[in-house]
C-alpha positions as CSV (number, residue, x, y, z in Angstrom):
1,M,23.5,17.8,10.6
2,N,27.4,18.2,10.6
3,Q,30.1,16.1,12.2
4,S,31.1,19.0,14.8
5,T,27.3,19.5,15.9
6,T,26.9,15.6,16.2
7,S,30.2,15.6,18.5
8,R,29.1,18.0,20.6
9,T,25.5,16.4,21.2
10,K,27.0,13.3,21.9
11,E,29.6,14.9,24.5
12,L,26.7,16.7,26.1
13,L,24.6,13.4,26.6
14,R,27.7,11.2,27.8
15,S,28.3,14.4,30.2
16,R,24.7,14.2,31.2
17,L,24.8,10.6,31.7
18,Q,27.8,10.5,33.9
19,E,25.4,11.9,36.7
20,Y,23.5,9.0,37.2
21,S,25.2,6.0,35.4
22,L,26.3,3.0,37.4
23,G,29.2,2.3,34.9
24,N,29.8,0.8,31.6
25,F,29.2,-2.5,29.7
26,S,31.5,-3.9,27.1
27,N,30.1,-5.2,23.4
28,E,31.0,-8.2,24.4
29,M,29.0,-8.7,26.9
30,Y,25.6,-7.5,25.4
31,K,25.1,-7.4,21.7
32,V,24.2,-3.8,19.9
33,N,23.1,-3.5,16.4
34,F,25.5,-0.9,15.5
35,D,24.8,-1.5,11.7
36,L,21.2,-0.8,12.0
37,I,21.8,2.3,13.9
38,R,23.9,3.5,11.1
39,E,21.2,2.4,8.7
40,C,18.8,4.6,10.3
41,K,21.2,7.8,10.2
42,G,21.5,7.4,14.4
43,D,24.7,7.8,16.5
44,Y,25.8,5.5,19.2
45,V,26.5,7.3,22.5
46,G,27.6,4.6,24.5
47,N,26.7,1.4,26.9
48,H,25.4,2.2,30.3
49,I,24.0,0.5,33.4
50,I,20.8,2.8,34.1
51,P,19.1,2.9,37.4
52,E,15.2,2.2,37.1
53,D,14.7,5.9,38.5
54,Y,15.9,7.2,35.2
55,V,14.4,4.9,32.9
56,N,11.2,6.1,30.7
57,Q,9.0,3.5,29.5
58,I,6.3,5.9,27.6
59,S,3.9,3.6,26.0
60,S,4.0,6.1,22.5
61,H,7.6,4.3,22.6
62,Q,6.5,0.8,22.4
63,T,5.7,-0.4,19.0
64,R,3.2,-3.3,19.9
65,A,-0.4,-2.6,19.3
66,E,-0.8,-4.0,22.8
67,D,1.4,-3.0,25.5
68,Y,3.1,-6.2,26.9
69,C,2.8,-9.8,26.3
70,K,2.6,-11.7,29.4
71,D,3.8,-15.0,27.8
72,H,6.6,-13.1,26.0
73,V,7.9,-11.4,29.1
74,R,8.0,-15.1,30.6
75,N,9.7,-16.6,27.8
76,I,12.4,-13.9,27.9
77,K,12.5,-14.3,31.7
78,E,13.2,-17.8,31.3
79,Q,15.8,-17.0,28.7
80,I,17.6,-14.8,31.1
81,I,17.8,-17.0,33.9
82,D,18.8,-19.8,31.7
83,R,21.3,-18.1,29.5
84,G,21.3,-14.7,30.6
85,L,20.8,-11.7,28.3
86,K,22.2,-11.4,25.1
87,H,20.8,-8.5,23.9
88,A,21.0,-5.1,25.2
89,I,18.3,-2.7,25.6
90,V,18.4,0.7,23.4
91,G,17.6,3.9,24.9
92,E,17.6,7.5,24.0
93,L,17.9,10.4,26.4
94,D,14.8,12.8,26.7
95,D,14.8,16.7,27.1
96,L,14.9,16.0,30.8
97,G,17.9,13.6,30.7
98,N,16.1,10.3,31.2
99,V,16.2,7.2,29.1
100,V,13.6,6.7,26.9
101,I,13.3,2.9,25.9
102,L,13.3,2.6,22.2
103,S,13.7,-1.2,22.1
104,G,13.6,-3.6,24.9
105,H,10.5,-3.2,26.7
106,H,9.7,-6.7,27.4
107,R,13.3,-7.3,28.5
108,I,13.0,-4.3,31.1
109,E,9.7,-6.1,32.5
110,A,11.5,-9.5,32.5
111,L,14.6,-8.0,34.6
112,K,12.3,-6.3,36.6
113,Q,10.7,-9.4,37.6
114,I,13.8,-11.4,38.0
115,S,15.1,-8.5,40.5
116,L,12.1,-8.5,42.6
117,D,12.1,-12.5,43.1
118,K,15.9,-12.0,44.0
119,K,14.4,-9.2,46.6
120,E,16.8,-6.6,45.2
121,K,16.6,-3.0,46.7
122,E,17.6,-1.5,43.5
123,V,17.0,-2.2,39.9
124,S,19.1,-1.5,36.9
125,Y,19.1,-2.3,33.3
126,P,22.1,-2.5,30.7
127,I,21.1,-0.1,27.9
128,A,22.8,1.1,24.8
129,I,22.5,5.0,24.7
130,V,21.8,6.1,21.2
131,K,20.9,9.5,19.5
132,F,18.4,9.9,16.4
133,Y,17.6,13.4,14.9
134,D,14.2,12.9,13.4
135,D,11.2,11.1,14.0
136,D,10.8,9.1,10.6
137,N,14.2,7.2,11.1
138,R,13.7,6.8,14.8
139,D,10.7,4.9,14.2
140,K,12.2,3.0,11.5
141,F,14.7,2.0,14.1
142,K,12.1,0.8,16.8
143,Q,10.3,-1.3,14.2
144,K,13.6,-3.1,12.9
145,E,15.4,-3.5,15.8
146,N,13.5,-6.8,17.2
147,S,15.9,-9.4,16.8
148,H,17.3,-10.4,20.3
149,L,16.5,-13.9,21.5
150,A,12.8,-15.1,21.9
151,S,11.5,-12.2,19.8
152,L,8.2,-11.7,19.3
153,N,7.8,-11.0,15.7
154,H,5.9,-7.8,14.9
155,N,2.1,-8.5,13.5
156,M,-0.7,-6.8,11.6
157,Y,-2.0,-4.9,14.4
158,D,1.6,-3.4,15.2
159,A,1.8,-2.6,11.4
160,I,-1.3,-0.5,11.7
161,K,0.2,1.4,14.9
162,Y,3.3,2.2,13.2
163,L,1.8,3.7,10.0
164,I,-0.9,5.5,11.8
165,T,1.9,7.1,14.0
166,L,3.5,8.1,10.1
167,Y,-0.1,9.2,9.2
168,D,-0.3,11.4,12.3
169,R,3.1,13.2,11.4
170,D,1.8,13.6,8.2
171,Y,4.8,11.8,6.8
172,Y,5.1,12.5,2.7
173,S,1.8,14.6,3.4
174,W,-0.3,11.3,3.6
175,S,-3.1,12.8,5.4
176,S,-3.8,15.4,2.7
177,R,-3.4,13.3,-0.4
178,S,-6.0,11.4,-2.3
179,D,-3.7,9.7,-5.1
180,V,-4.8,5.9,-3.2
181,S,-2.4,4.3,-5.7
182,N,0.8,5.9,-5.2
183,L,0.1,6.3,-1.4
184,K,-0.4,2.1,-1.2
185,T,3.0,1.8,-2.9
186,E,4.8,4.2,-0.2
187,C,2.9,2.3,2.4
188,Y,3.9,-0.9,1.4
189,K,7.6,0.0,1.0
190,V,7.4,1.6,4.4
191,L,6.5,-1.6,5.9
192,K,9.1,-3.5,3.9
193,D,12.0,-1.1,4.6
194,A,10.6,-1.7,8.4
195,G,11.2,-5.5,8.0
196,Y,7.5,-6.6,8.0
197,T,6.8,-9.8,6.4
198,L,3.0,-9.9,5.1
199,S,0.8,-11.6,3.1
200,P,-1.2,-9.4,0.4
201,A,-4.6,-9.9,2.1
202,H,-2.9,-8.4,5.5
203,K,-1.3,-5.6,3.6
204,A,-4.8,-4.5,2.1
205,K,-6.3,-4.5,5.3
206,I,-3.4,-2.4,7.1
207,F,-3.8,0.1,4.2
208,K,-7.9,0.1,4.3
209,S,-7.4,0.7,8.0
210,V,-4.8,3.6,7.7
211,F,-6.1,5.1,4.9
212,N,-9.9,4.7,5.1
213,H,-10.8,8.2,4.5
214,Q,-9.1,8.7,1.4
215,I,-10.6,5.5,0.1
216,K,-14.2,6.3,0.9
217,S,-13.9,9.4,-0.5
218,K,-12.1,8.5,-3.6
219,D,-13.7,8.4,-6.9
220,T,-13.5,5.3,-8.5
221,I,-14.1,3.1,-11.8
222,S,-16.4,0.4,-10.8
223,H,-15.5,-3.4,-12.2
224,V,-17.6,-4.8,-14.8
225,S,-17.8,-8.7,-14.7
226,P,-17.6,-10.9,-18.0
227,S,-21.4,-11.7,-17.3
228,D,-22.7,-8.2,-16.6
229,A,-21.2,-7.2,-20.0
230,K,-22.7,-10.1,-21.6
231,N,-26.2,-9.5,-20.3
232,N,-26.1,-5.8,-20.4
233,C,-25.1,-6.1,-24.2
234,H,-27.5,-8.6,-25.2
235,K,-30.5,-6.7,-23.7
236,F,-29.2,-3.1,-25.2
237,F,-28.9,-4.7,-28.5
238,N,-31.9,-6.8,-28.2
239,V,-30.1,-10.1,-28.8
240,E,-30.9,-13.4,-27.1
241,E,-27.3,-15.0,-28.0
242,D,-23.9,-13.7,-29.3
243,S,-24.4,-12.7,-32.9
244,Y,-21.8,-13.1,-35.7
245,W,-21.5,-11.9,-39.4
246,D,-23.8,-15.0,-40.5
247,V,-26.7,-13.5,-38.7
248,D,-28.5,-10.3,-40.5
249,D,-24.9,-8.8,-41.3
250,E,-24.3,-8.0,-37.7
251,F,-21.4,-8.7,-35.1
252,V,-22.4,-8.3,-31.4
253,M,-19.5,-8.1,-29.2
254,Y,-18.6,-7.1,-25.4
255,S,-15.3,-6.7,-23.6
256,S,-12.6,-4.2,-22.3
257,A,-11.7,-1.5,-24.5
258,D,-8.0,-3.4,-24.4
259,A,-9.5,-6.8,-25.3
260,S,-12.1,-5.1,-28.2
261,K,-9.4,-3.8,-30.3
262,K,-8.4,-7.8,-31.0
263,T,-12.1,-8.7,-31.1
264,L,-12.3,-5.8,-33.9
265,L,-9.2,-7.2,-36.0
266,I,-10.8,-10.9,-35.6
267,A,-14.2,-10.0,-36.8
268,A,-13.0,-7.8,-39.8
269,N,-11.0,-10.5,-40.7
270,S,-13.8,-12.8,-40.5
271,R,-15.7,-11.0,-42.7
272,A,-13.3,-10.5,-45.1
273,F,-12.9,-14.3,-45.4
274,A,-16.6,-14.6,-45.5
275,I,-16.3,-12.3,-48.6
276,H,-13.8,-14.0,-50.1
277,N,-15.6,-17.3,-49.9
278,D,-18.9,-15.9,-51.4
279,R,-20.6,-16.5,-48.1
280,A,-21.3,-12.5,-47.6
281,D,-22.1,-9.9,-49.8
282,V,-19.9,-7.0,-50.3
283,T,-22.4,-4.5,-51.5
284,I,-24.1,-5.0,-48.0
285,L,-23.4,-2.5,-45.3
286,S,-22.0,-5.0,-42.4
287,K,-22.3,-3.5,-39.1
288,I,-20.4,-4.4,-35.9
289,K,-22.0,-3.2,-32.2
290,T,-20.2,-3.3,-29.2
291,Y,-20.5,-2.5,-25.7
292,I,-17.3,-1.6,-24.0
293,H,-15.7,-1.4,-20.3
294,F,-12.4,-0.1,-18.9
295,L,-10.3,-1.7,-16.2
296,A,-11.4,-1.1,-12.7
297,G,-9.3,1.4,-10.3
298,Y,-9.3,4.4,-8.7
299,G,-9.9,7.6,-11.4
300,T,-11.7,10.4,-12.0
301,F,-14.6,11.4,-14.1
302,K,-12.3,13.3,-16.5
303,S,-9.7,10.2,-16.8
304,L,-12.7,7.9,-17.8
305,E,-14.2,10.2,-20.3
306,D,-10.8,10.9,-22.0
307,K,-10.6,7.1,-22.5
308,R,-14.1,6.8,-23.7
309,H,-13.0,9.6,-26.4
310,S,-9.4,8.1,-27.4
311,Y,-11.3,4.7,-27.7
312,L,-14.0,6.5,-30.1
313,E,-11.2,8.2,-31.8
314,F,-9.8,4.3,-32.6
315,L,-13.1,3.3,-33.9
316,K,-13.5,6.7,-36.2
317,I,-10.2,5.6,-37.9
318,F,-11.3,1.8,-38.3
319,N,-14.6,3.4,-39.8
320,M,-13.4,5.5,-42.1
321,Y,-10.1,3.5,-43.4
322,N,-9.8,0.2,-42.2
323,G,-13.2,-1.2,-42.5
324,E,-13.5,0.3,-46.2
325,G,-12.4,-2.8,-48.3
326,T,-15.0,-5.3,-46.7
327,N,-17.7,-2.2,-46.1
328,T,-17.9,-2.4,-42.8
329,I,-18.3,-0.1,-40.0
330,V,-18.7,-0.2,-36.2
331,S,-22.0,1.6,-36.0
332,E,-23.0,1.5,-32.5
333,V,-21.1,1.9,-29.3
334,V,-22.2,1.5,-25.6
335,F,-20.1,2.2,-22.9
336,A,-20.7,0.8,-19.4
337,A,-21.6,3.1,-16.4
338,Q,-18.5,2.6,-14.2
339,F,-18.0,6.1,-12.8
340,R,-18.5,6.0,-8.8
341,S,-18.1,9.0,-6.7
342,S,-19.0,9.8,-3.0
343,D,-21.0,12.4,-4.3
344,P,-24.4,10.2,-5.2
345,N,-25.0,13.0,-7.8
346,K,-22.0,12.4,-9.8
347,T,-22.3,8.4,-10.0
348,E,-23.0,6.9,-13.4
349,T,-26.1,5.1,-13.2
350,E,-26.8,4.4,-17.3
351,D,-25.0,3.2,-19.9
352,I,-23.6,5.9,-22.5
353,H,-24.5,5.2,-26.1
354,Y,-22.8,6.5,-29.5
355,E,-24.1,5.9,-32.9
356,W,-21.9,6.0,-36.0
357,N,-23.4,9.3,-38.4
358,S,-21.7,8.2,-41.5
359,K,-22.4,12.0,-43.2
360,N,-20.5,13.7,-40.5
361,Q,-18.1,10.9,-40.1
362,N,-18.2,10.8,-36.4
363,F,-19.7,9.1,-33.7
364,E,-23.0,11.1,-31.7
């Protein structure tokens, strides 16, 4: 929106306000966070004393998960009686010309109670009038404008309410996307930008509450614990304990794909050292058997298969070149059954076994 358009908009708003405003107040009387208004791409229209009849406190503009906190209202009331109101309430005109409260619902309630205690016939409020041009910046302002004295910090449930508002608006296509990792990054950034300070556990709970549908329907690569890898490895290769070169010229290993590359190098060096010291016969083919799993996370079956094929290519090169001097090959590879899907028919239930075919120089 260009400057001339915003200027006309503000003039129209000021004209409408003059119809019922009881007057203006100075910025010295009540503080207004002009920096935050600018940060959220809003315009400041003016400071006005607004009669209660023209104030709209619709619940959808309250950032709290629970509408009001009675203790907080009581604290603000005591503060106002003792020291006066320090921070102006913030509102925006709706299509009917009424003032919708963006920040200060508890202050409104406290001032109303003070007025009733004094038996005043009419209640009015000091409101800084602003104008926002999109819902996202308006909501960001509402979340961050929580700096008045005796403030009640937003909690985990307020964060959930805020994110659900964005989700229902299909902010950044949240409701139709399935890239959970990116959604989580965006979600956490939105909370940080809105001024939330949350523990990792609380952020995880918030994300799960808002994006539960995407999480449930998401394909995953399941976690394999070290103990499960060891037990499955021993069972598959029919060994009771970890076996090394001194036992039947075999080396049995189990680990994640990344860690196994280092273990494979250690095994090859160990074999070479044994041959060098006449503790192994280079004419006898030595075999490495390995049980492999990948890091857990969100991923498609194709992405998991690509990782497996890439790993087999790495082992193929090892067998063809790196193990030649020690007469060593990786004879068998077992991949853990890790793919989990919302469709039970696609979920892996059995480990995947490959054997080295020396004639074809490939794993089959």
